[in-house]
C-alpha positions in Angstrom: 13.4 8.0 15.4 16.3 6.8 13.3 13.9 4.8 11.1 11.7 7.9 10.5 14.7 9.9 9.5 15.8 7.1 7.1 12.3 6.9 5.6 12.1 10.7 5.1 15.5 10.6 3.4 14.3 7.8 1.1 11.1 9.7 0.3 13.0 12.9 -0.5 15.5 11.1 -2.7 12.9 8.9 -4.5 12.3 11.3 -7.4 16.1 11.5 -8.1 16.6 7.7 -8.5 13.2 6.6 -9.8 11.3 7.3 -13.0 8.2 5.8 -11.5 5.3 7.6 -9.7 5.3 7.4 -5.9 2.2 5.3 -5.1 1.4 7.1 -1.9 0.9 10.3 -4.0 -1.7 8.5 -6.1 -3.4 6.8 -3.1 -3.7 10.2 -1.3 -5.9 11.6 -4.1 -8.5 8.9 -3.6 -11.9 9.9 -2.3 -13.7 7.4 -0.1 -17.5 7.0 0.6 -19.5 4.8 2.9 -21.0 1.8 1.0 -23.3 -0.8 2.4 -22.0 -4.4 1.9 -24.9 -6.9 1.8 -22.3 -9.7 2.2 -20.9 -8.3 5.4 -24.1 -6.6 6.6 -22.4 -3.3 7.4 -21.2 -0.1 5.9 -17.6 0.0 4.6 -15.4 2.8 3.5 -14.9 2.3 -0.2 -12.9 4.1 -2.8 -14.2 6.3 -5.7 -11.3 6.4 -8.1 -11.1 9.5 -10.3 -10.0 9.5 -13.9 -6.6 10.8 -12.8 -6.1 7.8 -10.5 -7.6 5.3 -13.0 -4.9 6.3 -15.5 -2.3 4.6 -13.2 -4.1 1.2 -13.5 -1.6 -1.4 -14.7 1.3 1.1 -14.7 4.5 0.6 -12.7 4.8 2.6 -9.5 7.3 2.8 -6.6 6.3 2.6 -3.0 8.3 3.1 0.2 7.0 1.9 3.5 6.8 -0.5 6.3 5.7 -4.2 6.3 2.7 -4.9 8.5 2.7 -8.5 9.9 -0.4 -10.4 8.8 0.4 -13.8 10.3 -2.6 -16.0 9.7 -5.1 -13.1 9.6 -8.2 -14.8 8.1 -6.1 -17.0 5.8 -4.5 -13.9 4.1 -1.2 -14.8 2.7 -0.2 -11.6 1.1 2.1 -8.8 2.2 0.8 -5.5 3.4 2.8 -2.3 3.3 2.0 0.8 5.2 3.0 4.4 4.7 3.5 4.5 8.4 5.3 2.3 11.0 3.3 -0.4 12.6 2.2 1.6 15.6 0.6 4.3 13.4 -0.8 2.1 10.6 -4.3 1.9 9.3 -5.1 -1.3 11.1 -4.1 0.3 14.4 -6.6 3.1 13.9 -4.2 6.0 13.2 -4.4 6.3 9.4 -6.8 5.9 6.5 -7.3 3.2 3.9 -5.1 5.2 1.5 -2.1 4.5 3.7 -1.9 0.7 3.1 -1.5 -1.5 0.0 -1.2 -5.2 -0.7 2.1 -6.4 -2.3 2.0 -9.5 -4.6 5.7 -10.4 -5.0 7.2 -11.5 -8.3 9.5 -13.9 -6.4 9.4 -15.4 -2.9 9.6 -12.6 -0.4 12.5 -12.4 2.1 11.9 -12.0 5.8 11.1 -8.4 6.6 11.8 -6.2 9.7 8.5 -4.5 10.4 10.2 -1.3 11.8 12.4 -0.8 8.7 11.3 1.1 5.6 11.6 -0.8 2.2 11.4 0.3 -1.4 9.3 -1.7 -3.9 8.2 -1.3 -7.5 5.2 -3.0 -9.1 2.2 -2.6 -11.3 -0.8 -0.9 -9.7 -4.1 -2.7 -9.5 -7.0 -0.6 -8.2 -9.7 -2.5 -6.4 -13.2 -1.0 -5.9 -15.2 -4.2 -6.1 -13.8 -6.9 -3.9 -14.2 -6.3 -0.1 -11.8 -9.2 0.6 -8.9 -7.3 -0.9 -7.3 -4.0 -0.1 -8.1 -1.0 -2.4 -4.5 -0.7 -3.7 -2.6 -3.8 -4.9 0.8 -3.9 -6.5 1.5 -6.9 -8.6 4.7 -8.3 -10.1 6.4 -6.6 -7.1 10.2 -6.4 -6.8 12.1 -5.3 -3.7 14.4 -2.5 -5.0 15.9 -1.0 -1.8 16.3 -1.3 1.9 
C-alpha cells in the first residue's frame, strides 16, 4: 500500500517538476487491433498509432513505473517497465499492452527493486512492425528519480 501511495504522489507531482510528457498518457491513447502474424501463426494485438501519438516519435518523455523482472526470458536482455506493480502487470494478465514499455538505458542499469516505483526519461520509439519488441520503447534512458 505504501508503494502505491508513493507512486500516486509521484504521478501527481510529475507535471510540477518535469517539462516532459508523461509516457503513460501517450500510450493510453493507442488503439489496438488483432493482426495475424504469419511468423508466429496466430493473431496478435497490435497498435494502430494515430497522428497525435506519432508526433511523439523521437521526443523525450518521462515515465514512472515498476520494473518487471525478465531474467532470461527468451534471450531478452532489456528492461521492462510497467505502469502497475508486478502482480497487476500486463504479463500477469491484469492490464493491456499500453501499460508496459521497454527501456534501453543510456548507461549500465542499477539493480532495481520490482516493488518500488522509479522515474525515467528517454526518447520514445513507437513499434508497429517488430513482433519481437514491445510497442513502446524508450531509448537513451536515464534514471531520474526513485
